Each structure stands twice: as structure tokens, then as C-alpha cells.
N, C-alpha and C positions, 0 to 999 in steps of 0.2 A: 504493500500500500504506500509506503514512504517513497518508493521509486516512481510510482504513478503521480503522486502529488508533486514531487520534485521535478519530474519531467514536464508536467503541465506548467509549473511556475517558470522553469527555464525557457520553455517555448513562448510563453506569454511575454516575458521580459525582453527576450531577444527580438521578437516580432514588433513589440511596442517601441523599443529603442531604435530599431533600424527603419521603422515605417516612414518617419518624416524625411529622412535622408534619401530613402528609395523614391519617395514621391517627388522630391526635388530633382533627382536624377531623371525620372520619367518625364517631368515637365521640361527639363533642359533639352532632352532628346526629342521632345514633342511626340512621345508615345501615348497618343490619346485614343479614346474610345471611338470606334466607328458606329454611328447610330443609324439604323434603317429608317428611311423616310416613311415607310408604311406602318411604323410603330406609333404609339400614342404621341400626340403632338407635344405634350408636356415634357417628353423625354429629349426633345431636340436640343434643349438647353444643356443637356449632359454631354453633348458632342465635344470631344477634346479632353474630357476628364481622363487623367492617367489610368491606364489599365495594366494588366499583367501583374497585379499586386499579389497574385498567388505565389509569386517567386519569393517574396519576403516571408510569407506564411510558411512555405516549405523550408526556408532557411531556419526559421525558428524551430520547426519540427526536427530538422537534421541536427541542430545544435543540442537539443534536448536528448536525442537518441545517442549522440556521441558520448554524453555524460552518463546516462542511466541505462541504456539498452544493453542487453547481453548479446554477444555475437553468436547467435545460434540459428538453426534452420528455420524456425518459426518466424523470426525477425526477417531473415533473408527472403523467405517466400512472400511475406507481406509487402516488403519494400520493392520486390520485383514488380508486383502488380501496380503499386502506387507510382513507381518511377516511370513505367511505360505509359499509363494513362495521363499522368502529369506532363510527360514529355510530348505526347500528342497535343495536349492542350497548349503547351508552350509554343509549339510549332504553329498551331492555328492562330494563336494570339499574334505571333510575329508576322504571319501572312496578312492578317487584318491591319496591323499597324503599318507595315512597310509598303503594302500594295493598296491600302484603303479599300479593301473588299471583304466580304463576309466569308468567302471560301478559304479553307485551309487545306490540310492533308486530305487526300481523296479517301472516300469510304473504303475502298479496296485495301489501301495500305494501313488504314486504321484497324481494319478487321484482321489483317494478317499479323500485325504487331500484337494485337490483343490475344490472338490465338497462340502465338509463340510464348507470350508471357504467362498465359493461363496454364499451358501444358507444362512448362518448366516449373512453375510454382506448385502445380498439383503433384508432379513427380517428387519434388522435394518434400512437400507436406505429407504425402502418402508413405514415402520411404523413411524419412528422418523424423517427422513430427508425430507420427502415429495416427494420422487422420485416415479414416476408412472411406471406401468408395460407396457410400450410402447417404441417403437423405433422411434426416430425422423428421418424422411426422409427429408434431406435438399432440399429445392425448392418446396416442396409439402405442401399443406394446411393441409392434413390429415396425422396423424402419424399412424404407424403400431401398433395396440393394440394387445397385446399377450393374452388377456383374463383376466377375473376376478378370484378372489379367489385362491385356491391352484393350479388350472390348469394354470392360468396366472403366478403364482410364479414359477411353474415348468418350463414353457417355457422361462420365463425371466432368470431364473437361468441357463438354458442350453445355452441361448444366451450369457449371461455374462461369462460362463465358456469357451465358444469358443473364446470370445474376449481376456480373460486373458491368456488362454493356447496358443493361436496363437501369442499374443504379446510377452509373456515371452520367448517362444521358438525362435521366430524370432530375438529378441535381443541377445539371447544366441548364435545363429548361426553367428551373425555379429561379435561377440567378438572373432576375430581370428588374428587381427593385432593390434599393439601397438596404443592405443588411439582411435581406430575406433569406437567401440560401445560406449565408454564413451563420446566422442565428439558428435556423432550423438544423443545419448540419451539426452545430455544437451540441444541441439538445439530443439529437440521435446518437452522437458519438459518446456523450456522457452516459447514456443508457448502455451502450455497448462496452464502455469501460467497466461498468458494473457486471454485465453479463460475462465478459471475458474473465473477470476476477473470480466470479462464482464458478466458472467452468475450469478454474485453475490454469487458464491460459494467460499467465502473468505477462508474458512478452507482448501479447496482443493488447492487453490492458494498458501497458506502458505506452504503446504507440497511439492507441485511441486517446488516452489521457493527454499525451503531449500534443496531439492534433487539436484537442479541445482548447488547450492553452494558447496554441498558435492562432486559432480562429478568433478567440476572444480578443487577443492582442490586435489582430487585423480589424476587428469590428470597431475599435477605437477610431479608425480612419474611414471605415466603410459605412458608419452610421449616417443617416440622412441629415444634411446633404453630403453625399459621399465625396471624400477627397481622392479616393482611388477605388477602382473596381478590381475584383480578383481575377476576372477574365476566365477563359477556359482552363488555364493552368490551375487555378484554385478550385473551381467547381469540379473538375474531373478528379483532382487529387482528393477532395472530400469524398466524392463518390467511390473512389478507389479504396480509401481506408475503410469506409463503411461496408462495402461489399466484401472486401478481403476479411474483415473481422467476422462478418456473418458466416462466411465459408469455413473459416478456421474454428469457429465455435459451434459449427453444425446447427446454426439457427437461421438458415436461409429462408424458411417459411414463416419466420417471425419478422423478418426484415421488412416486408411490405407494410406492416403495421407500425413498427418502430420508425420507419421512413415514410410514414403516412402522407405527409404533405407532398413529398416528391412524387408519390404514386398518383395523387389527385392532380397535380400539375401535368404529369405525363398523360394521364387519361383524358384530361381536357383537350389536349392537342390531338390525340387520336380520335376522340369523338368529333371534334370540330372538323378535322380533315375528312373523316369517313362520311359524315353527314353532308358536308358540302359537295363531295364527289358524287353522292347518290342523289341529292335533291337540289344542289346549287343554292342552298340556304344554310345559314349559320345558326348554331345552338347558342354560342356565346358572342358577345359584341367583339371580342378579340381573344385569342388564345396565345399563350397559356392563361389560365383562369384568373391570375392576379391582374392582368390587364382588363379583364371583363369588369372587375369591381372598380378599377380606376376609372373606366369610362362610364360607370354607373354613378359616379360622384364621390366615391371614397377618396380621401387624401392618401398620398403614398404611405405616410406613417401609419395611418389607420389600417390599411391593408396589411402592412408588415406585422404590426403588433397583433392584430386579430388572427392572422395566419399562424403566428408563433403560438398563440393560445390554443388554437385548434390542433396544431402539431404537438404541443406538449401533452394534450389530452390523449392523442393517439399513441404517443410514445409511452405514456403511463399505462395505457391499456395493453400495449404490446409487451412491455416489461412484466406486467402482472400475469399475462398469459404465459409468458416464458417461465416465470417462477412457479405458478400453480400447476401448469400442465406438465412441465418437465420434471418437477420435483414431487408431483402427485400429492400436493398438500391441500387439494380442494376438500 
């Protein structure tokens, strides 16, 4: 527990102390946010706000892990996932900044990089961490076994890829208002710090706790009106830590509840796209759903705080389900 608290404190202090200097650097280099014209008109004023702030958040995380993390396979497996998805986000951010466009790394290369990272991490976790090729179904005595040998590895890697890709993209979609994704991510990761600790996955708990500290330090500058945006670097990193923690603690089926707001945001985009394709009409004024409430008259801070409240309730429900169902204490 001391290592978790110390890691969170170090990550918070490093991120907080480096934040202002990093923002000055981004401003000097004119690394500003590219804002789409089809978005809410109130967001046009945010054009040029420094982005790629996820870099300083990851610096805080790394500083904490250098001090408190143990060099073992669980840590390595988790960091492989986080490094790859954050690297993809960093490349995308750089493309947006340097070429003033919204396109980054192609979907094909993103997918290939994620597949490679997932397979390597799964092999390490299965061979050295003691993770099994099965999915724990809460409330049931029998788990879903994905098979032995290479077949099982392939199926488990596909499942892991879906968890990681779904989570990272959902967090990325949520990152549309000042502090929204960062605050929600810190709440989810705080819950996963507890889950990892209860599962005796102490190395996972240290990484989750350190990420919480880094996010809170970043929120100092990302609170409305934001001085800096995390960019894809930060949002994909948060999703990477969250999904990797779920996989290593075998709580993948609890993740959609603990990450409830991210699921809602992603579903709103899917519903909007599907309904429009079928009927040429929209369900929401704009998707993701946080923009719908903005266009309905809510102030940005109102949307953020109310969504945090909803998310906190969902996280509490998910954590309670984990505790009661997995420990059979109902």
C-alpha cells in the first residue's frame, strides 16, 4: 500500500511541477489544438490551445515507476500495452499539429501494432505472471476457457485486443470537454487500484495508482478553461492502463461498468452513426453525447461535473459487483 501511495504522490508532483514549463514549450513551438469546424461553435475559441499534454502525464507516471515499481513481468506486460497505444496517440497528435489535419496513423498500422503488443504481452503474462487463458464470468462457478495451446492464445489475444481497442477508443471519444476524460479516467483507475490490490496484483496496483496521481496533476492545467489538452497521447494511455489492468486482474467483464461513462460515450457515437445511415436522421443533436447536452444548453462545466457524478455512481456499482460476486459475500 505504501508503494501505491508513494507512486501516486511522485507522479502527481512531477506532473504538476513540469506542467507549466511543458505548456510554455508547446506555446513556443505553436503546438496547438486543431478544432473541427463541424464541432460545437463554442469550441472554436479553443483552437490553438496547446495539446499533446499526455506527454507530461506519462513523464510523471514513468518517474513514479522508476522509484517504486518492481522490475518484473507483470510490470513489463502492462507497460508494453501502454507504450504502444500511447505511442500511436503521440504519432497522431504530431500529425495533427504538424500537418493541421485530423488524420494520423492509418487504421491498418494501428491495428497491426496493437496486435503485436497484445500477443507479446499475453505470452509474457501467461508464461511468467501466471495468468490463465480464460475469462472470469462474475457470479458463475465456471469460467469461460478459451482453449489450450496456440488456439487458446489466439482466442485470448483476440479477446484482449477487443478489450484494449474498445477501451482506448472509448476514452478517446470522451476526451472532448475540459477535464472530462481525465477526471473520469482517474475515478476508474482509482477503483482498479483497489481491485488490483485485492487481487494481490500489487504491481498492477502501483501502476494504476501512479497513473491516478499523474492524471490529477494534469487536471490542474486541464480544468476549465483548459491551459492544455492531453491529446490522443493521454487519452489512449489512460485507456491502455485501464484495459491492461482489467486483463491482468481477470475483470474484463466488470470493466464496462467501472468504465461506464466511456461505454455511454462510445455507444452514443455508434447509435448516432447507425441510425443516421439507416434513416438519414439523428438521435442526438451531436455525438459523442457530451456535445448533445452542450447544444441543449448545459454549460461545459455542468456537463463535466454531472458526467463525473454519473460515472462515479457506475464505478461504485461496478466495484460493488466485483466485491460481492467474486468474493461470494452476497
